[in-house]
ZABAVO-519390 format. One record per residue: residue in three letters; x, y, z of N, C-alpha, C in turn. Coordinates in steps of 0.02 Angstrom, whole numbers, plus 50000, padded with zeros to 5 digits. Layout:
# ZABAVO-519390
ALAXYZXYZXYZ
...
# end
This chain:
# ZABAVO-519390
MET506285095149099506845095849153506625091249218
PRO506665084549216506325079749275506665085249337
LYS505765080049387506095084549444506335077549484
LYS507035082049546507335076749594507015077149652
GLU507215069749663506805069249719507165069649797
ARG507255071549833507655072149908507925066349907
ALA508485070149930509105061049917508955058449986
TYR508595061050037508165056550103507545055650097
PRO507135053650064506705049450079506365048350139
ASP505735050750176505545045750205505515038350204
ILE505545035850250505575028750244505275024950310
THR505005018050279504425013450320505075010950378
ASP504435008350414504715004850502505214998950471
ALA505124996250417505264989250401506144993450375
GLU506004997350337506544997650311507175004350369
LYS506725004550410507165010150473507645002750527
GLN507184997350529507344992850583508114989450546
GLN508164988950459508444986650434509134992450459
LEU509034999550428509335003350432509845002450523
ALA509625002150565509885000350625510134994050636
LYS509894991350591510564983350596511034983350561
GLN511104989450500511824990950461512194994550517
ARG511694997950552512165001750590512604998550655
LYS512354995950682512454990750719513104988750720
LYS513034983450651513684980950618514244984850604
SER514074992750569514504998550548514964999350619
GLY514415001250702514585002050741515024998350762
LEU515074992150769515544988350771516114986750747
ILE516174989150701516764989050655516994995750671
ASP516555002650690517005006850701517315008850769
PHE517025004150814517285002250892517914999250874
LEU517914993050835518694989750810519294994450792
TYR518924998550744519625005250679519845009350752
ASN519365012350803519565016450845519955014350897
ALA519715009250920520065003150968521065004450924
ARG521024999550867521424999550847521945004750831
HIS521565014650821521935016250805522315021750885
ASP521705021250946522015022551015522635017651031
LEU522385012151037523035009051043523955007351018
LYS523715007850945524455009450913524725018550927
HIS524155024150930524365028750953524815029951011
ALA524465027251075524515027851141525165022351160
PHE525315015251113525925013451126526405010851083
ILE526205014551028527015014950970527135022850978
TYR526575026150970526965033550958527055036851033
ASP526645036051057526785041551144526485037451189
PRO526935030951203526835027651278526725030551345
CYS527155035951318527235038451404526545043651415
LYS525965047051374525645048751361525095045751394
ALA525075038951380524365036251382524565031551483
ILE525025029451484525255028851559524985035351592
ILE525325039951573525255047751639524575047651633
SER524205049251586523595052051567523075046451614
GLY523075040051590522525031951635522995034151697
PHE523345034451734523525034451833523355042251822
LYS523485047751798523035053651815522255050651831
LYS521995050251782521205047151798520975043151841
LEU521325036951844521215033451887521315038651986
TRP521935041852000522365043852050521785049952058
GLY521405056252002521035059252013520335059352034
LEU520055052052036519525051052068519705049452111
ARG520075042352147519915040452211519445040152252
PRO518955038252231518365038052285518425036952351
TRP519035031352365519295029052420519345034652468
LYS519485039552447519935045352483519405050652489
LYS519275053152557518855055952587519195066752576
GLN518925068552514519175073252488519165080652557
PRO519665083152587519515089752656519335095652599
ASN519105099952677518685103152630519345110452586
PRO519205113552527519525116652521519995123952575
VAL520325122852547520745130752591520735134552553
ASP520665140852585520215148252546519755144852497
PRO519305143952502518665140552451518785147352384
PRO518625144452342518425150052277517955152752291
THR518005157952264517025160952220517145161052159
ALA516305164252159516205161052097515765170652090
GLU515905170052009515325179751989514695177451981
VAL514175176252021513625172251989513045176751982
ASP512925175551873512325179751852511775182451887
ILE511415186051920510755189151957510145185151933
SER510285188151859509705185751813509555180851804
THR510265172851833509925167151827509635164151892
LEU509745168451958509515163752012508925161752029
SER508575159752032507905158052065507645164252111
ALA506845166352142506585168052186506925166652249
LYS506875159852245507345157752324508025158352347
GLN508495157152304509175159552289509305165652291
LYS508875168352265508835176052293508945176752383
GLU508235174352421508415175552465508695172352517
ASN509055165952500509575162752528510045166852504
LEU510185172052468510805174752464510665182552481
LYS510305182852517510215193852562510175197452461
ILE509845193652424509755197752356509235201652356
ASN508985208252342508265209552343507875207452281
ALA507295206552303506895201552234506975205452187
SER506925211052171506875217852117507445216752073
VAL508185216152111508905215952076508755212852020
THR508655211851955508835206051914509565207651862
THR509755210951869510255211251842511265212251895
GLY511575211951858512335211051892512645203251915
THR513145205551941513495198851989513255198052050
HIS513305193552081513455190152155514105188652161
LYS514375189052229515005182852238514575177352273
ILE514875174652264514745165852291515225160752328
THR515235158452379515725155252385515635147552361
LEU516045142152348515775136852339516295132752393
GLY516235125152376516545123052446516085113052426
ASP516195107252470516105103452466516295102352409
ARG517185102652402517555096952359517465089052347
LYS516945086952293517025080652242517525077352219
PRO517755072552197517715069652150517515069852105
LYS517295067852024517265068751985517285069051908
GLN517025061651857517455060451812516795059051768
ILE516805062751703516245062051663516505058051590
GLY517215059951571517395059751531517915066051526
GLY518535064351462519005066551447519895065351493
THR520195068351489520945066651530521155069751585
LYS520745076051593520935081351632520435079451709
THR520875079251754520635080251823520185084851853
MET519465079551854518875086251869518665085351956
MET518255090251970518225091452038517335094952022
SER517085091952069516365092952097516365098352159
TYR515985105452131515985110252191515455111452208
THR515175115152258514365115152257514285124552298
GLY514045129252252514125136452271513865135252351
GLU513855141852372513025142652422512255143652419
ASP512515145652365511495142852340511535136252327
ASN511915132552345511825125552317511895122452224
SER511965128652165512065129552144512745123252127
LYS512855119552081513175114952052514025116852001
TRP514515115852009515085119551952515775113751947
LEU515665111751925516335107951867516965110551879
MET517335108851911518065112251925518585108551856
LYS518775110551818519285108951794519975110851788
ARG520485103951807521355108651799521505110851736
ALA521895117051740522245118251673522595116851654
GLU522675110251615523255105651597523165104251533
ASP523635098851495523625096551458523625087751466
SER523195084651412523425076851430523775074951466
VAL524375074451471524725074551510525095075851575
GLY524565083451586524765083751673525035089151656
ARG525225095351605525855099651618525155105151608
THR525475109851650524885116151665524835119451601
LYS524355120751573524185125051518523785129251519
GLN524025135551547523405139051578522855143351519
SER523085143551475522565148151420521935139951407
GLY521785137051438521295132551418520985134551468
ALA521015135951548520665139951589520465148651568
LEU520965153951524520895156351489520375156251454
LEU520365153651414519865155151336519165150051366
THR519105144251441518275144151444518025151251489
GLU518485155151503518165160451516517855165351482
ALA518385166051430518305172651386517715167651335
GLY517705159551311517215159251274516505158251325
TYR516625160151398515665162351412515635168251429
LYS516055173351402516115181951408515655182951339
LEU515855179851258515885181051209514985176251217
GLN515175169751221514295168251241513745173151261
LYS514015178851301513555182551339513395186651304
ILE513775187551243513685195551210513025191051161
ILE513295185051124512835182651070512395182351096
ASP512285177251146511485176451173511645175051235
PRO511285180751289511595177851384511185172251405
ALA510465170651367509925165951387510325158751388
THR510785158451339511075151251346511725152351361
ALA512045155451387512825153651384512845150951437
VAL513395147851442513345143351515514225145151563
GLU513915148551620514505151451673514955148851662
ALA515635152051667516075150751701516745155651698
PHE517245154651708517785157051754518595156851742
ALA518875159051756519495154251755519635156951842
SER520175154051856520465152051948520995147451951
LYS521255152152032521555146852073521475145352123
THR521545139352148521495134852218522405131552228
LYS522145130952285522645128452347522815120452329
GLU522375117852330522445111052291522485110552220
ASP522515111452193522185109752077522745114952059
GLY522735122252093523175127952029522675128051978
ILE523185131551918522615134051869521875130851861
VAL521415132351868520725129551848520305132451822
SER519785128551806519215132251783518445130051806
PHE518105133251826517505132551827517025132651796
GLN516615129551779515935130251746515445125751751
ARG514845129751771514415129651819513905122551772
GLU513675118351831513115112651783512725115551770
VAL512505113651708511895114051658511265109251714
PRO510715112251732510165110351762509805107451681
ASN509485100351695509045096251665509235095751586
VAL509875093751605509795089651535509915083951501
VAL509575082951418509275075351411509575075051371
LYS509585069051329509725066351282509265063851248
THR508845064551187508415062851155508415059951096
ASP508315055251082508455049350997508375053250957
GLY507915060150957508065065850885508405069250885
THR508795072250943509265074850934509965072950948
ASP510285067750930510955063750949511385068150908
LEU511795072450927512155077250899512925073650909
PHE513005068750972513355063250965513855059650893
TYR512875055350873513095054050813513035056550762
PHE512635061550754512515065650672513265068550663
SER513635072850699514465073650695514805067350683
ARG514765062050696515205057750638514905054050574
HIS514055053550604514025048550549513295052450516
HIS513465056050492512405060750475512445058050404
THR513055056550368512785050650295512455045250318
ARG512355041350365511795036650380511265037650404
MET510855044450391510525046450459509745047350399
HIS509175047150431508615046050374508225052450378
GLN507855052450330507395059250342506925061550396
LYS506735057050432506695059250498507205063350556
GLU507775059250550508195060850623508565067450595
PHE508625068950514508805075350492508195081750515
LYS507325079650518507025083050536506925086350611
ASP507265077750647507415080350725507885087650731
ILE508515086950685508945090350671508785098150667
GLU508435098850597508085104750570507885108050637
GLY507535105450697507165106750754507595112950802
MET508375109550768508775114250844509165119950790
GLY509025119850715509375123650672509735127450695
ASP509195133950702509315139250735509785141150788
GLN509685134950835510085134850907510915133650872
ILE510875128850815511535127150798511925131250769
LEU511575135750723511935142850690512035147550733
ARG511635147050792511915151950858512595151150879
GLU512655143850891513235142450913513595144450873
HIS513745142650813514285142750770514595150050753
VAL514225154850767514535162350769514725162550836
THR514755158750900515335158550954515925156850904
ASP515835150650915516115147350890516695147650826
TRP516395150750768516835155750726517305159450740
LEU517065163650808517465170250808517985168250869
LEU517765161250884518355156950936518955153450908
CYS518805153750834519135148550798519235141950836
ASN518585139150852518815133550885518265128250846
PHE518795125350828518675118650784518515110250828
ASP518565110950907518375107750936517535107650949
THR517375105050913516565103350900516305099050882
LYS516385093450906516035087150907515515086250942
GLY515145081850914514195082250972514375083351037
GLU515005080251055514735079451142515235085551194
ASN515295089451122515525097451150514535101751155
PHE514255099251149513495100451165513135099451182
LEU512715103251235512355100351305511625100951289
VAL511195097551260510155098251243509995097851318
THR509795103051330509265104251387508605104551375
GLU508185102651425507485104951423507165107651509
PRO507215114051470507145118751543506405119151566
ASN505975116551537505435115451571505315107751554
PRO505575101151610505355095951581504665094651561
GLY504805089551519504105086751496503955090751434
SER504135095851428503675100651380503695099451294
GLY504535095551275504635096351213505015100351187
LYS505125105251223505655111051197506225110851227
TYR506645110151163507495109651190507935114251197
THR508385116751218508815120751207509765119851198
LEU510225121451171510805119751150511395122251178
HIS511775122051195512105123751236512935121151223
GLY513295127351175513925125151169514365125651265
ILE514985121351257515425120051298515885120051284
ASP516325118151362517205115051318517485118651269
LYS517905124751277518205134451234518795131451233
GLU518855125551251519825126451296520245125651237
ASN519865123351181520415123051089520175126751063
ALA519785135151082519715140151068520595143551021
PHE520595144850984521155149750954521555144950914
LYS521475136750942522285135750933522575135550875
LYS522035138150823521925136250739522145144450720
ILE522175147150768521845154750748522785157150690
LEU523265154250696523575156050650523775152850582
SER523405146450570523335142650528522705146350480
ASP523245143950397522965147450331522225141850321
GLY522175138250333521685133950319520755137650371
ALA521265141250447520665141650494520315150250478
GLN520445150550397520315156350399519625161250362
HIS519585155250323518665157450304518455151250299
MET517745151250307517325146250335517165140050261
SER516985134750301517015130750242516695123950279
SER516375118450253516105113050292516545109550247
THR517275110050263517645103850239518115102650296
TYR518455109750335518855111150358518975105650412
LYS519545100650462519345099050479520165097850512
PRO520135100850561521025097850599521165095450652
HIS520645089950663520575085550711520475079750654
ASN520545072250702520355069150684519465065650693
TYR519495070550692518495069150688518205079750667
ASP517595075850637517345079950602517005085250653
THR516865089050628516225097350667515485096650668
LEU515385097550709514445096950699514135100550646
TYR514515107250650514245111550598514695109250503
ASN515205105750517515455101450452514715097450425
GLY514525093450449513795088050445513035093550436
VAL513285098850446512655102450456512515105450395
PHE513195108850368513205113250302513075108950268
SER513635104950265513495096450203512915096050189
GLU512495090750256511935089750213511415095350198
TYR511465101350228511125106450191511185109150110
ALA511935106650109512115109650029511755104550005
LYS511865097350020511505091349970510715090549988
GLY510405094850003509865096349984509325091550040
ARG509745089850105509295083950140509165086050201
ILE509155091950228509075097450292508885104250286
ASN508545106250301507965113350284508665118350361
LEU508815123150337509135128950373508905136150349
ASN508395141350396508605147550421509185152550399
LEU509675154350340510295153650346510185162750375
THR509755165950393509615173550402509395172250464
THR509425167550521509185168750578509525172050619
MET510195171550608510725176750660510815183950606
LYS510595187350574510665192250566510815197650595
ASN510255199350648510235205150687510825202450720
LYS511095198150769511495196150799512445198150783
VAL512365197050717513155194250644513035203850647
ASN512545205950631512535214150614512805218750689
GLU512555215950739512395218150831513485219350831
ILE513915210150810514525210950818514915215050779
VAL514565215250726515045218450677515305224550689
SER514905227750707514665233950717514825237950791
MET515145232950815515475234250881515835237350870
ASN516155243950953516865244450934517395237550925
ASP517795239850923518385236750911518795234350986
GLU518935239651013519355240451067518745236151134
ASP518195237451124517975233251175517595229351178
TYR517595227051096517625218151084518195217051105
MET518645215551093519365213851120519435214551166
LYS519165216051233519305216351282519115209851306
THR518595206251244518555200051303518895192851291
PHE519435195851288520025191451262520465193751314
SER520475199651319521025204651350521675200551372
VAL521215196851434521905189951481522155185151443
TYR521695183151406522205177651357522795181051330
LEU522475188251298522965190351252523655192651276
ASP523505193751336524085196151413524485189751409
ASN524425184051395524615176651412525045178051374
VAL524655176951311525075175551254525765181451229
ARG525635185551262526055191951247526715188051286
LYS526515186651360527165182651398527405179151367
LYS526935174951364527075168451340527715167651279
ASP527295168551231527835169751153527585177951123
PRO527785181851140528095188051091527895188351013
SER528285182851008528075181450930527545181850889
LYS527155179750919526685174150899525785179250920
TYR526065183550965525345189351023525225196050944
ALA525545196250888525205203250843525085198750817
GLN525165193750782524775188850710523925186850749
THR524245182750815523465182750863522875187250880
TYR523105195350897522865199550895522605202150840
THR523015200450765522675204850718522085199350687
ASN522175192350706521695187050661521075186950728
ILE521385188050784520665187950815520025193750800
LEU520295198250774519895205350778519635204150716
LYS520245201450659519905203450574519315197350569
ARG519265190050601518695186950629518055191150661
LYS518075196150695517315198650714517325203650653
ASN517915207650633517585212950582517235211350502
GLU517525204550493517575198550410516855197450411
LEU516815194650509515955192550509515565191150434
GLY515115196450448514695197250386514835196650299
ARG515675198150300516095196750232515885188250245
GLU516325184850277516295178450259515595172550284
TYR515065178250313514405172850305514195172250265
ASN514085180050201513775181050153514175175050076
ARG514785175150095515305173350033515125164650061
PHE514975162350102515205154850136514285153150118
PHE513735156250139513085153750135512845156450065
GLY513325160950027513015160049969513405154549918
GLU514015151049945514095146249899513845140449945
LEU513405139649972512965131450005512425133649974
VAL512125139549956511435140849928511565137249829
ARG512175141349832512105138349748512365130849729
GLU512615127249792512725119949778512015115449801
ARG511695121549857511065116549863510495118549814
CYS510655121449763510065123749688510115118949668
ASN510755115049649510765109949597510825102249631
ASN510305104149689510355095849736509695095149749
VAL509155100949723508525102049734507845102549667
THR507415101149678507015101649613507085109249601
PRO507075110949527506855116549492506575122149524
GLU505915119749558505585124649585505645126449659
GLU506025121149700506635125249751507185131149728
ALA507375126249688507995129449668507895137849649
ASP507305139849615507075146549605506725149549668
ARG506825146549716506495151849775506885150049821
LEU507515145049818508165149449850508385156349824
ARG508355153349749508645161949721508235168349744
ASN507845167149766507255173549755507355174749819
GLU507585170049869507695172749954508235172649968
TYR508845173249926509435171549960509855176349907
LEU509485173349846510195180249777509605181049731
PRO509625188549789509015189149730509555195249681
ASN510025195349686510545199749625511185196749621
GLY510875189549642511465184649595512105181749687
LYS512005185649722512555185949774512105186849837
PHE512415183549897512005182249950512255189249999
THR511925194850032512185199950045511835199250108
ALA511505195350135511105197350196511425199650271
PHE511935198350282512235202850309512805207250305
ARG512755211950356513295220050344513835219650340
GLU514055221950292514775221050308515195225650326
LYS515905227950351516115234750383516165237150334
THR515985244350345516115249050274516725249350271
VAL517235249050221517655250850218518055261350220
THR518505261350226518445270050224519315272350256
PRO519655276350241520135276950247520405276150316
GLU519935276250368520155277550448520315269050462
SER519465264050419519645257450435520305253150415
ILE520595257050367521235253550283521525257250358
GLY521635261450363522255265450410522165261350478
LYS521885260050506521925254150572521995247550561
GLU521895244050495521975237450484522545235750451
LYS522835242150413523605241850396524105240450445
THR524265245250493524475247150565524325244750644
ILE523865240050622523855236250694524225230850714
ARG524545226550674524805224550651525655226450700
LEU525945232150674526385235150711526335238850780
ARG525745240150784525675241350832525675236250887
GLU525525230250879525345228150916526235221050941
GLU526525222350885527035220150863527455222150952
GLY527445231050934527855234550982527495232151053
PHE526745233051046526635231451125527135224251162
ALA526875220451121527375215851139528185214451153
GLN528665220951115529005221551120529425222551178
ILE529015230151198529245232551267529135229351318
LEU528845223051322528915218851381529735215051380
SER530195215351339530785212151338531235215451392
ALA531755210951415532065210751458532975215751399
ASP533015215551349533405216951321533165223751295
PRO533565227651312533395235351289533395237751206
LYS533825234151196533545236151127532965234451082
VAL532915228251091532125225351072531445230451122
ARG531535231051176531285237551192531435244451160
ALA531705247251138531885252451084531575250151036
ALA531445244651003531055243550935530305244250939
GLY530465242150993529455242051009529315247951007
VAL529545252651054529455259751064529205263251000
ASN529695261350929529685265150875529215260550840
LYS529095256250847528225254250805527625255150839
ILE527765257850902527145259650926527095267150908
LEU527455270150923527335278050878527185278150826
PHE527365276150773527415276050712526865271050671
SER526985267850702526005265550693525545268950684
GLN525415272850738524985278850754525075285450713
HIS525865286750690525985294250650525505287850571
MET525825284850570525505279850484524895280450473
LYS524675278350537523675276550555523555285850528
LYS523805290350554523555295750544523655299550464
ASP524355299050455524535297450380523705294250334
ILE523755288850336523405285650318522665289650285
GLU522325289350366521515292350362521415299050319
ALA522235302650317522085309050288522445309350199
ALA522495302650179522705302050127522015305850066
ASN522315307050018522045310049981521735306549947
VAL521165303849949520785297249886520135300849874
PRO520135299349802519395304349766519005299849781
LYS518135303349786517455302549822517585298149799
ASN516965290749808516835284649754517285280149745
ALA518105281749754518635276449722518705270649778
ASP519045266349757519105259249792519595260749832
TYR519265263349913519985266949935520525259049959
GLU520415255249968520675252149983521305248749925
LYS521155249449871521525249449825521885255449810
GLU521485261749805521905266549798522415269349869
ILE522385265749922522875268949967523345262049979
ASN523145255849969523785252649923524515253149875
LYS523985259549847524625262049775525115267449825
GLN524615270149884524905276949895525595275249945
PHE525355269850023525615267550047526075259450044
SER526345259949998526715252849948527085250550018
PRO527255245450043527845242550085528625247550081
GLU528755248950003529285252250002529185259950033
VAL528525262350021528455269350049528725270450139
PHE528235262050178528155261950240528685261650254
GLU529185256450228529815256950263530315264650245
ARG530295269050201530645273150204530185278450266
LYS529695277150262529395283750320529795281950382
TYR529765274250380529865272150449530745272650473
ALA530985271750422531875274950431531835280550454
SER531495283650405531365293350422531265294650504
PHE530725289350502530355292750589530765288350645
THR531225284350641531735281650694532245285950698
ALA532325290250637533085294950626532915301050652
ASN532525304950652532015309050729532525309750771
PRO532855316250800533305317150857532675315450887
VAL532005320650898531605319750955531515311850968
THR531245308350929531085299950935531695297850965
LYS532365298450944532845294650961533055296851043
ASN532985300051054532935304551130532355298951174
LEU531745299451152531285295351182531315289051157
VAL531585285951154531915278551134532415277651181
LYS532765281451176533745280651214533415278951308
ASP532825285151310532735284051388532185278751403
VAL531875275251347531615270751372532055263151355
ALA532495265251332533085259251329533425258751395
ASN533405265851442533945266751504533595264351543
GLY532725264151516532785263551584532285266451648
LYS532365274251605532135281751621531275279251624
PHE530895276151553530065276151570530105267951581
ARG529915266551637529635258051662528865255951606
LEU528955256251566528385255351521528155246951536
GLN528505243751557528115237551554527655235251639
ASP527735242951684527295239851748526595246451718
LEU526715248651653525885250351672525345246851654
SER524735247251658524075242551653524115241151602
SER524055243751539523945242451478524265247051418
SER523715243051384524025247051290523945252051289
ASP523325256751319523255262051327523485266351371
SER523725263851415524085265951450524845269951451
VAL525075262351401525955263251364525685270451314
LEU525375268451258524985274851226525215280751271
ARG524935281151285524755290651340525285291751369
ALA525865289051372526515287151416526875289551372
LEU526775287051292527545287351263526955294951213
ALA526425294951204526505301051184526455307451214
THR526505307451279526405313251334527335316051314
SER527635309251342528625310251353528735313651263
LEU528465310151225528625313251152528445320051154
ASN527945323551163527645329651143528235333051196
ASP528475329351248528825335051291529545336451263
TYR529605329751225530285330751207530495338551139
LYS529695335751106529485342251071529645347451078
GLU529375350351143529665357251147530055357551180
GLN530575352751219531315352751215531555357651156
TYR531165353751083531905355751040531675363350995
MET530815365351033530865371451015531135374150996
ASN531485381850942531555385850958531395390251017
LYS531755392951055531785397951119531315402551088
ASP531315404851029531035412351013530105410450984
GLN530415402650956529655400750906529315401850960
LYS529585393951012529115394651067528845399251113
GLN529025404351116528805411651162528325413151097
LYS528545414751023528045414950989527325412351009
THR527385406151011526865401250989526305402951053
THR526825402651131526455405551171526055411851174
ALA526295415551156526085422951140525415420951092
ARG525375420651039524845416650988524615413651029
GLN524395409251073524095402851115523545407351152
ASN524205411151181523885415051238523175421051217
THR523405422451150522825428851153522355425351107
THR522445421451057521725416251054521455411651109
GLY521695411551171521235407851199521395400251202
THR521615397151170521855390551136522425386551212
VAL522845391051225523175387251261522955384551324
GLN523185378951372523025376151425523725376251439
ASN523405379351519523915378751570524265369351574
LYS525095370251580525285362151567525185359251620
THR525035361251680525055355551744524535354451750
THR523725356651715523135353151709522705352251636
GLY523195353351577523025352251523523045342851509
THR522445341151476522445333551467522965331651435
VAL522985322751467523555319651422523445319351347
GLN522575317051319522275317051281522645322751218
ASN522305328051238522745333151208523845334351177
LYS524055330051247524625329951223524505325651178
LYS524245319051166524135314651147524255316251073
ASN523905320351030523435321350984523995326950962
ILE524255330550992525035335150960525585331450951
ALA525475323850993526325318650977526065316350936
LEU525505313650895525175309650837525035312450791
GLY524835316850805524545321850729525175319850670
# end
């Protein structure tokens, strides 16, 4: 079999000059095409958007107007590990403290414009740190609170994946601008000829091997950022949404930072966004990752596909509730704004975390197999030995499938639908929400206790035992139970103010406790006395006023 040459071998200086001329020509064509497209969109499809966003840009800058000091200056919770010794001294923080956060005041508000359509301002912290403020609004100036909340959630997730490269950000509200997000300005930002991610994300097919080598140098960091953006379902990942810094100027060592996560979860309900690929492109521009993965598959650049193995495994193993707390504020906003989308949004976000290892194994396996068709036979054999020893890519941990995990997955959407409905002003909707919450817990226990043979296909077997028809029949029986009906009636009549409870857990505890109380009321008096006597004899009964809510919850939901 003839040896396959690499698609983009190193080229001579003369050939590079010729390629540069071709790029200038194609760049001019791109510019004219984009200008025509922008003008067509702005003045034919949506002229109002063009006028409003243009005016807002100019008005937001207003360099001729001196900005007053902010009223009630905002504060930032800064990560102490990012502060220098001098900053700690100025803020009166003990030099030995290296973890936790410290609150600083932000002031010196000034206009700033670095691209985009949103109004921006620069703030300076009392430790002389610089912060970029961006209004939470869409391109025509309408308030979009989710943008600020997702900026903060993106930072929290970055901290889980790699605290050293996370860009501090938080949502806030100011007298001057309303709902905003603050993002720390990253120092020592550079733009090198070798790592032009802006150009690569748009025109990676026009690059030569020397430039691919420079991109390879950031391969591990690009894969790290891909983990974050995949979990955030963020496809607004063009080159300009990344910063490259040189922490030690002159060292030649660069660090990649992902920024601007405002479009996270925009496609969380779209079918095309549920599985990794190198072709999905929901916006009118390609993503950096699509370029990197497609060029890897063609054999033009090299990547270490297992570089994020430990971190991916750690995320897959995280407790579901702890992980979802990262997005709790955003999800609460979704629940209030559009309850009909809340449950599926919650489910899909959690699914991305639980299936992270499985998705990487499938997708990277496809990339390796495609690459094997585009490289030499010797390299193909090496790739198969390294990544596909048994014909499959299995480097990443996949969440173990058990009756417990299946029970949770099959009932979580029902539970979250219930949590969304109890916020409704309609008593009937609230009542339906209560039924769904309690029934989801009831069915979860049933599935966990299901009689599944050892070594059986858990998911297949449970699907047989708990078909949609079984769910429907059990749900009808559950809602018809007198105990459940009386509890739901009291909730609908406003006896229990579930909307005022602070969290989903507190709602569940309150319902479980109340359901337990109703069960006690319906117990036969003689049977209740016998039960009490028997419990006192064995020493297992707990005083009703001091018994834990958790015990009641277990009784109610068992």
